[in-house]
VOMAR-160587 format. One record per residue (C-alpha): y, x, z. Coordinates in steps of 0.2 Angstrom, whole numbers, padded with zeros to 4 digits, always signed. Layout:
residues N
YXZ...
***
This chain:
residues 840
+0430+0582+0516+0425+0598+0508+0431+0608+0493+0418+0611+0480+0418+0627+0469+0409+0623+0453+0400+0637+0443+0391+0635+0427+0380+0646+0416+0388+0650+0400+0381+0645+0383+0376+0656+0369+0389+0663+0358+0395+0676+0343+0404+0691+0338+0412+0706+0348+0422+0721+0343+0424+0738+0352+0434+0751+0344+0428+0769+0347+0438+0779+0359+0442+0798+0358+0444+0810+0372+0461+0817+0375+0463+0835+0371+0471+0846+0385+0479+0862+0380+0482+0876+0393+0496+0887+0389+0498+0903+0398+0489+0895+0413+0503+0882+0414+0502+0864+0409+0515+0858+0397+0519+0841+0390+0520+0840+0372+0526+0827+0360+0513+0824+0347+0520+0821+0329+0505+0812+0322+0514+0812+0305+0512+0831+0304+0493+0830+0304+0484+0837+0289+0480+0823+0276+0461+0825+0277+0462+0823+0296+0472+0807+0295+0460+0800+0282+0445+0804+0293+0454+0795+0308+0457+0780+0296+0439+0780+0292+0435+0776+0310+0446+0761+0310+0443+0743+0304+0452+0737+0289+0465+0728+0299+0470+0743+0309+0470+0754+0293+0482+0742+0285+0493+0742+0301+0494+0760+0302+0498+0762+0284+0514+0752+0287+0521+0765+0300+0528+0778+0288+0528+0783+0270+0516+0797+0272+0503+0786+0280+0506+0772+0267+0501+0784+0253+0486+0790+0263+0481+0773+0269+0477+0767+0251+0466+0782+0247+0451+0777+0237+0439+0784+0248+0444+0772+0262+0443+0757+0251+0426+0758+0243+0419+0744+0254+0427+0729+0261+0421+0716+0274+0431+0700+0274+0420+0689+0284+0430+0689+0299+0446+0684+0290+0453+0669+0281+0454+0676+0264+0464+0666+0253+0472+0670+0236+0488+0677+0244+0479+0689+0256+0467+0695+0241+0482+0698+0231+0490+0709+0244+0474+0719+0245+0473+0722+0226+0482+0738+0226+0469+0746+0238+0454+0738+0229+0455+0747+0212+0439+0757+0217+0431+0744+0228+0412+0745+0226+0405+0734+0240+0412+0717+0246+0406+0705+0259+0414+0688+0261+0411+0672+0270+0414+0654+0264+0420+0645+0248+0438+0649+0250+0435+0668+0251+0424+0667+0236+0438+0658+0226+0450+0672+0231+0438+0687+0226+0446+0687+0208+0463+0691+0215+0456+0707+0222+0455+0714+0204+0441+0725+0209+0433+0726+0192+0422+0741+0198+0413+0730+0211+0394+0735+0212+0389+0725+0227+0394+0707+0232+0386+0699+0248+0391+0682+0254+0386+0670+0268+0391+0652+0272+0389+0648+0254+0385+0630+0255+0401+0624+0246+0401+0638+0233+0398+0630+0216+0391+0635+0199+0409+0636+0192+0415+0648+0206+0400+0659+0205+0400+0660+0186+0419+0665+0186+0415+0679+0199+0401+0687+0189+0411+0685+0173+0424+0696+0180+0413+0709+0188+0401+0714+0174+0397+0731+0183+0388+0721+0197+0372+0729+0202+0368+0718+0218+0372+0700+0222+0366+0692+0238+0371+0675+0244+0363+0668+0260+0354+0666+0272+0361+0649+0273+0357+0637+0258+0367+0638+0242+0366+0619+0240+0378+0618+0225+0371+0632+0215+0359+0628+0201+0349+0637+0188+0365+0636+0177+0373+0649+0188+0358+0660+0187+0359+0660+0168+0377+0665+0170+0373+0679+0181+0360+0686+0169+0372+0685+0154+0387+0693+0163+0379+0706+0173+0367+0717+0163+0367+0731+0175+0360+0720+0189+0346+0728+0200+0346+0716+0215+0347+0697+0216+0344+0688+0232+0348+0669+0233+0344+0657+0247+0342+0638+0246+0343+0635+0228+0335+0618+0224+0326+0622+0208+0324+0639+0199+0320+0634+0182+0310+0644+0169+0325+0646+0157+0335+0654+0171+0321+0667+0175+0319+0670+0156+0337+0674+0155+0336+0687+0169+0321+0694+0160+0330+0696+0144+0347+0702+0150+0344+0711+0166+0332+0725+0161+0335+0735+0177+0332+0720+0189+0319+0727+0201+0323+0717+0217+0322+0698+0217+0323+0686+0231+0322+0667+0229+0322+0662+0247+0320+0645+0255+0320+0637+0238+0312+0620+0234+0305+0624+0217+0302+0640+0207+0294+0642+0190+0279+0653+0195+0274+0657+0177+0291+0662+0172+0293+0673+0187+0276+0681+0183+0284+0688+0167+0298+0698+0175+0290+0714+0171+0304+0725+0179+0302+0718+0196+0296+0729+0210+0301+0719+0226+0299+0700+0226+0302+0688+0240+0299+0669+0239+0299+0668+0258+0301+0650+0265+0300+0642+0247+0291+0626+0246+0280+0618+0233+0273+0635+0227+0257+0634+0216+0247+0648+0224+0233+0647+0211+0245+0651+0197+0254+0665+0208+0237+0673+0212+0231+0673+0194+0248+0679+0186+0258+0689+0198+0244+0702+0201+0247+0707+0183+0265+0712+0186+0264+0731+0182+0278+0737+0195+0276+0725+0209+0276+0735+0225+0281+0723+0238+0279+0704+0239+0286+0693+0253+0278+0676+0255+0282+0673+0273+0285+0656+0280+0275+0648+0266+0259+0638+0265+0249+0652+0256+0231+0653+0260+0218+0667+0262+0211+0665+0244+0228+0669+0236+0232+0683+0248+0215+0691+0244+0216+0690+0226+0234+0697+0226+0228+0712+0237+0212+0715+0228+0218+0713+0210+0236+0720+0209+0235+0739+0205+0253+0742+0210+0255+0731+0226+0257+0741+0242+0265+0729+0254+0262+0710+0256+0272+0702+0270+0265+0685+0276+0273+0682+0293+0272+0665+0300+0260+0657+0287+0251+0644+0296+0237+0641+0283+0233+0659+0282+0234+0662+0301+0222+0648+0304+0208+0655+0293+0197+0664+0306+0186+0671+0292+0200+0681+0283+0197+0700+0285+0214+0709+0283+0208+0727+0284+0196+0727+0270+0210+0731+0257+0212+0750+0256+0230+0757+0253+0237+0739+0254+0247+0734+0269+0247+0716+0275+0261+0712+0288+0256+0696+0297+0257+0689+0315+0238+0694+0317+0240+0712+0311+0249+0726+0321+0264+0727+0310+0271+0744+0316+0254+0752+0314+0252+0745+0296+0269+0752+0291+0264+0769+0298+0251+0771+0285+0265+0773+0272+0271+0788+0281+0257+0800+0276+0268+0815+0277+0273+0812+0295+0260+0820+0307+0267+0813+0323+0271+0795+0321+0281+0788+0336+0284+0770+0342+0298+0768+0329+0291+0771+0312+0307+0767+0304+0316+0781+0314+0302+0793+0310+0304+0789+0291+0323+0792+0292+0320+0808+0301+0307+0814+0289+0312+0830+0280+0301+0826+0265+0311+0814+0255+0302+0802+0244+0313+0790+0234+0298+0778+0231+0294+0778+0250+0313+0776+0254+0314+0760+0242+0299+0752+0250+0304+0755+0268+0322+0749+0264+0315+0733+0257+0303+0731+0272+0317+0733+0284+0327+0719+0275+0313+0706+0273+0307+0709+0291+0325+0706+0298+0327+0691+0288+0310+0683+0292+0311+0687+0310+0328+0679+0311+0322+0664+0303+0307+0662+0314+0319+0664+0329+0330+0651+0323+0316+0639+0321+0312+0640+0340+0293+0637+0336+0281+0634+0350+0266+0646+0353+0275+0662+0348+0277+0669+0365+0263+0682+0362+0270+0688+0346+0287+0690+0352+0282+0699+0368+0269+0710+0359+0278+0714+0342+0293+0703+0338+0305+0710+0351+0300+0728+0348+0302+0725+0329+0320+0719+0331+0325+0733+0342+0318+0745+0329+0327+0736+0315+0343+0738+0325+0343+0756+0322+0342+0754+0303+0355+0762+0292+0358+0746+0283+0372+0736+0291+0366+0719+0287+0348+0723+0294+0356+0729+0310+0367+0713+0311+0352+0702+0308+0341+0711+0321+0355+0709+0334+0357+0690+0329+0338+0689+0330+0338+0696+0348+0352+0684+0353+0342+0669+0346+0324+0672+0350+0328+0672+0369+0336+0655+0369+0324+0641+0372+0337+0627+0375+0354+0628+0367+0361+0613+0376+0357+0620+0394+0359+0638+0390+0341+0641+0395+0333+0658+0390+0315+0664+0391+0316+0677+0405+0300+0686+0399+0308+0689+0382+0324+0695+0389+0316+0707+0401+0305+0714+0387+0321+0718+0377+0328+0727+0393+0312+0736+0396+0312+0743+0378+0329+0750+0380+0338+0736+0371+0353+0735+0382+0359+0753+0377+0355+0750+0359+0365+0734+0359+0380+0742+0369+0380+0756+0356+0381+0743+0342+0395+0734+0351+0405+0751+0351+0404+0752+0332+0420+0751+0322+0411+0738+0311+0416+0721+0317+0401+0712+0310+0390+0723+0321+0402+0721+0336+0401+0702+0335+0382+0701+0333+0378+0714+0347+0390+0705+0359+0382+0689+0355+0365+0696+0360+0372+0704+0376+0380+0687+0380+0364+0677+0378+0353+0690+0387+0365+0691+0401+0360+0673+0407+0345+0682+0415+0352+0690+0431+0341+0706+0429+0348+0709+0412+0366+0705+0418+0364+0719+0431+0357+0731+0418+0372+0727+0407+0384+0730+0421+0376+0746+0426+0377+0753+0408+0395+0750+0407+0394+0734+0397+0408+0725+0407+0421+0737+0401+0414+0736+0383+0415+0717+0383+0432+0717+0391+0438+0729+0377+0430+0718+0364+0439+0703+0371+0455+0711+0366+0450+0712+0348+0461+0704+0334+0445+0698+0326+0442+0680+0333+0423+0680+0331+0422+0696+0340+0433+0690+0354+0424+0674+0355+0407+0683+0358+0415+0695+0370+0422+0681+0380+0404+0673+0380+0397+0688+0387+0410+0689+0401+0407+0670+0405+0388+0674+0408+0391+0689+0417+0404+0681+0428+0391+0669+0435+0385+0684+0446+0396+0686+0461+0393+0704+0461+0400+0706+0443+0417+0696+0446+0426+0711+0454+0420+0723+0440+0426+0711+0427+0443+0710+0435+0444+0729+0437+0440+0731+0419+0455+0720+0414+0444+0706+0409+0455+0693+0418+0471+0697+0408+0461+0699+0392+0453+0681+0394+0470+0673+0398+0478+0682+0383+0464+0675+0372+0469+0658+0376+0487+0661+0371+0482+0670+0356+0470+0657+0349+0478+0642+0357+0475+0633+0340+0460+0633+0329+0448+0643+0340+0438+0630+0350+0424+0642+0352+0434+0657+0359+0444+0645+0370+0429+0637+0378+0421+0654+0382+0437+0661+0389+0440+0645+0400+0422+0645+0406+0423+0664+0411+0440+0661+0420+0432+0646+0429+0418+0657+0436+0430+0670+0441+0442+0658+0449+0428+0653+0461+0431+0670+0469+0446+0671+0481+0452+0687+0475+0449+0684+0457+0457+0667+0458+0473+0676+0463+0472+0688+0448+0469+0673+0436+0485+0665+0443+0495+0681+0442+0489+0684+0424+0496+0667+0419+0480+0658+0420+0487+0642+0427+0499+0640+0413+0485+0644+0400+0473+0632+0407+0485+0618+0409+0490+0621+0391+0472+0618+0386+0470+0603+0397+0485+0595+0389+0483+0600+0371+0466+0604+0366+0455+0590+0360+0438+0598+0360+0428+0592+0374+0420+0609+0378+0437+0617+0381+0443+0602+0391+0428+0603+0402+0430+0621+0406+0448+0621+0408+0447+0607+0421+0433+0616+0429+0444+0632+0430+0458+0622+0437+0447+0614+0450+0441+0631+0456+0458+0638+0456+0463+0624+0468+0448+0627+0479+0457+0641+0489+0471+0631+0497+0468+0640+0514+0469+0657+0507+0482+0657+0492+0495+0646+0484+0485+0642+0468+0482+0624+0474+0501+0621+0475+0504+0631+0459+0492+0621+0448+0501+0605+0455+0518+0611+0451+0514+0617+0433+0522+0604+0421+0510+0591+0415+0495+0598+0425+0491+0582+0435+0495+0570+0421+0483+0580+0410+0469+0579+0423+0472+0561+0426+0471+0558+0407+0455+0568+0406+0446+0556+0419+0446+0544+0404+0437+0555+0392+0422+0548+0383+0413+0564+0388+0405+0564+0405+0406+0582+0408+0425+0582+0405+0427+0567+0417+0417+0575+0430+0427+0592+0430+0443+0583+0429+0439+0572+0444+0433+0588+0454+0450+0596+0450+0459+0581+0457+0448+0581+0472+0453+0599+0476+0471+0597+0472+0472+0582+0483+0471+0593+0498+0489+0598+0495+0501+0584+0502+0513+0585+0487+0499+0585+0475+0491+0570+0483+0507+0560+0481+0510+0567+0463+0493+0562+0458+0496+0544+0463+0512+0544+0455+0504+0550+0438+0492+0535+0439+0478+0544+0448+0473+0530+0459+0471+0518+0445+0462+0531+0434+0450+0536+0448+0446+0518+0453+0442+0515+0435+0431+0530+0435+0422+0525+0450+0419+0508+0443+0411+0515+0428+0400+0528+0435+0386+0518+0443+0374+0525+0431+0382+0542+0429+0375+0558+0435+0376+0562+0454+0389+0576+0450+0401+0563+0442+0398+0551+0456+0401+0564+0469+0418+0569+0462+0424+0552+0458+0421+0547+0476+0428+0564+0482+0444+0562+0473+0447+0545+0480+0442+0552+0497+0456+0565+0495+0469+0553+0489+0465+0540+0503+0471+0552+0516+0488+0545+0513+0490+0527+0520+0500+0522+0504+0486+0528+0493+0473+0520+0504+0481+0503+0502+0483+0506+0484+0465+0510+0482+0459+0494+0491+0472+0484+0481+0465+0491+0464+0447+0487+0468+0441+0503+0474+0431+0497+0489+0417+0489+0478+0413+0505+0468+0413+0515+0484+0401+0504+0492+0390+0505+0477+0391+0524+0477+0386+0524+0496+0369+0517+0490+0366+0532+0479+0350+0542+0481+0360+0558+0481+0365+0565+0498+0381+0573+0491+0387+0556+0485+0383+0549+0502+0395+0561+0510+0410+0558+0498+0407+0539+0497+0406+0538+0516+0421+0549+0518+0432+0538+0506+0426+0522+0515+0430+0530+0532+0448+0534+0526+0450+0516+0519+0444+0509+0535+0459+0515+0544+0468+0500+0536+0463+0483+0543+0465+0475+0526+0453+0488+0518+0441+0486+0533+0440+0467+0530+0437+0470+0511+0423+0482+0515+0415+0469+0526+0417+0455+0513+0410+0466+0499+0394+0470+0509+0399+0487+0515+0393+0486+0532+0374+0486+0527+0377+0500+0515+0386+0510+0529+0373+0505+0542+0359+0512+0530+0369+0528+0528+0371+0530+0546+0353+0527+0550+0343+0535+0536+0354+0547+0525+0346+0565+0524+0364+0571+0526+0370+0573+0544+0387+0573+0537+0385+0557+0528+0378+0549+0544+0392+0555+0554+0406+0548+0543+0397+0532+0540+0397+0530+0559+0416+0534+0559+0419+0521+0546+0410+0508+0556+0418+0512+0572+0436+0511+0565+0432+0495+0555+0428+0486+0572+0441+0493+0584+0449+0476+0585+0463+0478+0572+0453+0469+0558+0450+0454+0569+0469+0450+0570+0471+0453+0551+0456+0441+0548+0465+0427+0557+0478+0426+0544+0475+0411+0532+0468+0393+0535+0458+0389+0550+0442+0385+0541+0443+0403+0533+0446+0410+0550+0431+0402+0557+0420+0408+0543+0427+0426+0544+0425+0426+0563+0407+0422+0562+0404+0434+0549+0414+0448+0558+0404+0445+0574+0387+0447+0566+0393+0463+0556+0401+0470+0572+0385+0468+0582+0375+0477+0568+0388+0491+0566+0389+0495+0585+0370+0494+0586+0368+0508+0573+0383+0518+0579+0374+0518+0596+0358+0524+0588+0367+0537+0579+0376+0544+0594+0361+0544+0604+0353+0555+0591+0365+0569+0597+0369+0564+0615+0362+0555+0630+0363+0536+0634+0373+0538+0650+0388+0548+0641+0388+0535+0627+0388+0520+0639+0403+0527+0649+0413+0531+0634+0409+0514+0625+0417+0504+0639+0434+0507+0631+0431+0506+0612+0419+0512+0599+0430+0525+0591+0434+0532+0608+0416+0533+0612+0412+0541+0596+0426+0554+0598+0420+0559+0615+0402+0560+0610+0406+0569+0594+0414+0583+0605+0397+0587+0611+0387+0583+0596+0380+0598+0586+0386+0593+0569+0393+0609+0562+0397+0601+0545+0409+0590+0554+0419+0604+0561+0434+0603+0549+0434+0584+0552+0436+0584+0570+0455+0588+0570+0457+0575+0557+0448+0563+0568+0458+0567+0584+0474+0565+0574+0469+0548+0568+0466+0542+0585+0483+0548+0590+0491+0539+0576+0481+0523+0581
***
């Protein structure tokens, strides 16, 4: 019976936070070092404000509460010109508490309908920009009230997820209430009617940037009359009449950039727009199948017009805009930002290109389309890395999210494309992501950490992350008060901890303590962070030294708490796996006993074997298997109903995965070491499912099923049950043909003990007719068993040795021959075997 340490590659995840660190300043006074007590409250006001500006909003508010001076400085208008509420559950009460700081608030980012409802309580009448995501539940009424209270609004963006409950009525309200509006980008509106667009044309004279993205229907004719528009995106929009578009939109006098990506636009419409528009400079048509399939289309014949598509060299196309830059590098966006010759028109174009490229690339990555490998390797990965260096925070976030997404080819099995992952690494993406993860902006931290986590599934990338200091960064982020950041950091540590070479570094960086603390911190309402933290601890617990650290940090208590209380199957599975790995080091530390002694641990694991989810049942059975090596645990498991639960599990897993079958049989094997448990397993009907598992095609299942039957065969009543239920042919088959030498050995042991004479006496109990029937049956089975025992033994020894030893009894013969048999896998069983003979 061998302990099994279970490892699992982590799944993709989300946000991370790393706060900047500042070097300590050492002062030398007259050549001697003196210790000074720093009075932080005596710092100049402008220094304190500068320090505050490097902190996230939560930390600013916390520091403001430390003293009266800092309370005054903490509400300085310059610190509260922008606010990102996405990581927080912003309800009316929280918004009201922030109102005093938001008098001069100009930029707001929020997430979800509840936060949208709470915006009014901020009383930020001077808001210029509002950006929201997860807006599916936001209604016309909510949006109308928001814009009515913020008439100074210049930019409104809702997406990229669909705004399913927003209609043209809300767009009309926006137009009427926000006459200063310059930018409007909405995603997933079902119908954008003509009257809504006419209202925008009438009331918003400064509206230059419009995005109706992923919509179902748009009135093309009305949109062709918005004469103020310079930048227009209809990316992903269905049911467009491209004939109308090409005949009307080229007349828009100010149209400079047009995004038709992810639509069914054809070459005729593209050609007409590029050739007829006097103002159009950039047309983005990424991932447009109809256009891409037209082999006769010639994209380079339009002078001074840029076409950004999969079949063009996008970076080179964009570089044509940079006429004042003599040396154009690989990153044209960086070249533009570093240019000394500032051109507002060029700045507007490049800023818009960054935005629409980041949005479209993320959407393409999310779709996980086939046939895009060449594009991602030649252009896509490089574009995302360039966009990560944008000065626009939302562009940086989407680029990082795009990197996290485009490498994943199978969410369920956490499979990534190694070529894409290593392309990111070769182009310097790891350093870029780690730098983003160190930003004070929590949105950037989380998306960068998510990308690092997913890329680290690749062993080469994981090594690069570790070498660049990524483990320390992720361990720091795991301590974040922002749940989304901590969740993604835990995901990164989960994936990195798969590598044996990284486990020690994670422990040294304080990762073990951080992960355990995460479980206690987010014990309710944080299924994602709990699953990732438990998964990382499970991997770390597979290492002997790290398993001790997990226990010292309170990991046993934390994991048992999850196993007992959490209802999410992902958390249950990882918690059980972690407990299984902690219990796998019984020979080197006391974790096995510690898990068993933790209140409710064994009862919780027994209960999890009845879960409807196979992964949970599998890991729970594995944990009980490992725990059964401890004598007290073994009896406590039985007392907690473990025998009945595991027999039921074995009975129900005939069609389950080999992993579950192996653990179910293994747990019964472990419990059956005890004679009382062995009898109970036989009485509960455990013999039949173990015989069925012995017929499995998996060698690992052969070993555990044969081991369990071997232990059961010590009891003559169980031995008789094995014979009566057809167990002899199953064991004979294992003994003669299993690919596992260990399984063959234990099958031979089981057969030997079944026919050592004790079962014959037990079989005589009953009526005379029953005795005759059983006697005949036993004789035939005995001959079959001894024949194959002999064949097995002769495989490893000579006939003379076997014949001499067999004169006494089959078990004794097998014991003597086993001493000379070269079965290394059975080494830890021999002591057990000799002890059994002595007891007999």
